[in-house]
N, C-alpha and C positions, 0 to 999 in steps of 0.2 A: 504494500500500500504506500502510495506517495504522500508526502507531507509529514507534519509533526503532530504527534499525539502525546498528551500527558495523561497517564492513567493512574488514578488514585484508588488503592485497594488495600488489602491485607495479604500477608504472606506468612503462613504458619502461625497465624494469630497475631502477627506484628503489623503495625502500620507500615505501609510501603508505598512508594511512588516510582513509576517507570516513565522514562522519556523515550519514545519511539520516533526515529527519523527515517523516513522512506522504508519502513518495515524492518529496520534494524534497531536493536536495543542500544541506545546511545548513552543512557545514564540510568542508574538504579540507586534508590535510597531505601534502606530498610532499618527500622528502629531496632536498637539493641537493648540489652538488659541494664547496661551501665549508664553513667552520666552522659548527657549529650554535649557535644561541642557547642560552646556558646553559653553554657550554664554559668551563672554568676554566684559566687559564695562570699559570705562573711566568714573568713577563715581565721584560725589561730596559729600564729607562727611558732615553730619549734626552734631548736638550736641550728645554727648554720652548719652545713656539711663541708668541712675543710677539704680542699682539693677538688670539690665538685662545682664550685662557683654558684652555689644556691643553697636553699634550705627547704625542708619539708614543712607543710602546713596541715593542720587537721581540719577536715570538713565533715559534714554529715554523710558524705559518700566515701569517706576514708582519706588516706594520705594523698596529697598532691605535691608537686615539686615546682618551685619557683626559682628562676634564675634572676640575676641582676637585683640583688637584695640589699643594696646599700641603704642604710637608714632603717631597716626593719630589725626589730629586736625581739627576742623570745617572749611569748605571751601577748604580743601585740595583735590587735584585730586588723585584718587586711582584707580589702575587697579585691577579689581575683576572678578571672574568667577562664574557663577551660578552652584550650586552643587545639587540642587533639586527643586522640585515644592512645592509651598506653599498651605496650605489649604485656602479656600475662606475667604477673609478678613484679611489675614496675609501677611507679606512681604516675598519675596523669599529669601532663604539663599544664601549667597555668601562667597567666600574665596579669600584671597590674594595669596594662594598657587596655582598658575595657572599651568595647565597641557595642553600639546598639544598632543592629542592622534590620532594615525592612526592605520592601520591594523597591522603593524609590530613594530612600535616604539612609545614611549612616551617620549617627551622632557620635562625636568623639570627645568625651570629657577629658580635660587636661591637654587637649590639642586644638586650640582655638583657630578660627579661620573658616571661611566659606569657600568650598571648592566644588568644581564640576568635573565629571568624568572627561578624560581626554578624548574618549571616543565620540563625544558630542562636539562637532566642529563648526556647526552652523552658528554664526555670531548672533543672529537674532534670537535663536533658541537659548543660547547661553545667557544673553541679556535678560530674557524673560525669566529664566530660572533663577538668576541672581536676584531679581526683584522679589520673587516669591520667597527666596531664602532670607533676604534682609527683612522682609515683612514679618515672617514667622519667628525668626531667631533674633529679633531686635533686642539688644540688651543682654543676650545670653553670653556667658563666658565659655560655653562649650563650642566645639567646632562642628562642622557639617560637611558631608560629602554627598552630592547628588549623583546618583548612579545613571548609567547609560539608558536604563529603562525609562527614564523621564521623557525621552524624546517623543514618544507617542501617547503620553499620559495627559489626562485633563489637569489643568492647573489646580482645581479644587482638590483632586485626589492627592496630588503631590503635597499641597499645603497641609492636608489632614494627616498624611503619613509623617511629615516632618514634625508636626505638633505632637503626634502620639509618641514618637520616639524620644522627643525632647522631654515630654512629661515623664516617661518611664525612666529616662536617664537621671532626671532631677530626683525622683523618688528613690532610686536605688543608690545613687552616690551619696545621698544624705543619710542613708540607713547603715552607718558604719560602726555603730555601738551595740554591744550585746554579745550574747553567746554565738558560737558558730551556727550558721544557718544557710540554707539554699534560698537565695533571693529571686533568681530567675532560673527556670528549668531548662531553657534552651528549646529551640524549635525542633519539632518532629518532621518526618519526611513530607507530609502533606503541606505544612507551612513552608518548609524549605523549597519545595517545588514551586509554590506560589511566589516565593521571594526571589529565587535565582533563575528559574526557567522562564524568562520573560519574553522570549521571541514568540510571535503568534503561533498558536497551536490549538487543536481541538482538545478540550478537557473532558475526560470520561470519568465519572464518579460512581457509576453503577456497580453494585456488588458483583464480584466474579469477573471484573473487567480483565484481570490478568489472564484468566483462562480463555475468555472469548476473543481476545486480541493477540494471542500468541506469545504473551510475555513469559509464561511458565516454561515453554520450550526453550526460549532464549536464555533463561536463567539456568536451566539444566546444562545448556552448552557452556555457559560461563563457569560452571563448577568443574568442568573438565580442563586439564592442563593444556590440551591440544587446541590450536587455533589454525584454521586454514586461511591462507593469504591469497590475495589476487595474484594470478600468474603462476600458481601451482606450488609456491613455497608454504612454509608453515612455521608456527611458533609453538614453543612449549613454555608455559609460565608456571613456575613452581616456587611458592613461598616457603622459606625455611625460617627458623628462629632468628638467624643473623641477617638475612637479606632475601630479596626476591630474585630468583634466577630466571633469566629469559634466554632461551636458546633459539636461534634462527636457523632454519634449514631451507635449502634450495629445492628440495623435492626432486621431481623427475627432470627438471630443466638442466640440461648439460651445456648450454650455450656459454660463450665467454662472459656475457653480462649477467649470468644467472645470479651470482652472489649479490651484485649491486642491486638488481631488481628486487630480490627477496629482502634485503636489508632496508631498502627504501619503503617497501610495502609494510614491513614490520614497524618502521618508524612512524608511518602515518596512522597505523591502527593501535599503537601501543597506549597512547593516552586513554582512549576509549576502553581498552581492555583493563587497564588499571582502575579506572573509575568504576566500571561495572563490578569488578571483583573486590573493590574496596581496599586495594593494596597500596601501601606506602612504605616509608623508610628507605633503606638503601636498595637500589635496583641495579643489578649487574647484567648487561647484555653480552651474551656470547654470540657475536654476529657471525654470519657466514663469511668464510675467508675471502678477502678481496684485497687488491693492491692498495697501498697507502694513498695513491693518487685519487682513489675513489672516495676517500673518507670525507672530503669536503662536501660532496653531493649528499652523502648520508647525513652529515651534521646539519646541513641546511634543511633537509626534510624533517629531521627530528625537532629542530628549533621551531619551525613553522607549525608542527603538530602540537607542541606543548604551549605555544603562544596562545592558542585558542582554548586551552584547558584551564578551568577555574582553580584547580588545586595547585598550590604553590610547589613548583618543582625546580630544582637546581641541576643543570647539566654539568656534571663534574668533569667529564672528559675521558680520555683513553688511559688505560693502564699499560704497564710494560708488557703484559701478556696479550695485549690486543683486545681486551674487553672494554666496553663503554659503560661508565657508571653514572647513575642519577641519584639524587637525594630528594625524596618526595615527602611532603607533610602527611602525617597520619591523621587525616580528617575523618576517616570512616573506619568502622570495624570491618575486618575481612569478611567477605560473604561466607567463607567456609566456617567461620566462628558463629556468625549470626544464625545460620541455618544448619548447624551441626546436629 
């Protein structure tokens, strides 16, 4: 099926959202058992961890780990926000740089200034958005970022969204005294889909939508390590405790350009595969053997693919053994853990 569909349903009793683009599963969000990314806590600081550059804090959801802790003393109440998921046995990472995100606006306490997404280049639209921002945020010490989704939005909707986030930010940032507490739960898959999947799409909310629109079959495929690539090559994606190993194969193609074609096809599909599988951390690509002169074309394809991906990813580069390494933020729980 051509076009974009956002399907809101449940999966194994968990809230879930799927983004289908031209009949292909482009993104998948599934609620887990633990804390959500974006949750905000009033936490209690413990002793700094020497040599680790941070300290542990106590929250209602267990221990969390905070870096850059200058000025934080044991026993102090600290407002922090979850920035990612932790591996089993490790503490969840948090930050004091709290953000309040919605579909059109991001309010940034402690970082004043009114900013507009660089993706919005029309000067008349930028001027109109600045007028709305100044009107709603007049006198506020907090900062504001207007997202690219504002382009096609009604001015009243943008203003209401800014006001709602500013009200929430004021209430939360003022609530810094008392025992440890969860102040904001964080958005679930349905709210995240509304917030982040802003391109025009058909939205399907009927019960059983995953089954009737082919999402379940595509999720089953994502639980397999094997991925078929355009041109006959293939990928094997296998997460371990230390890293995510990605092996690129040329398949039955024996032409001189087979390795480069397989590696470029892998580069173009890798962000989607990692999104759908919920994989992050260190990612090591064992690319198909190719001459060093072809590396530039592969790197160009890889950078272009991850530029369009919402999850923060650092392209670290080549190792002495000819592998290519990435470092990807752990924004989601692995699909294998959520549906185990």
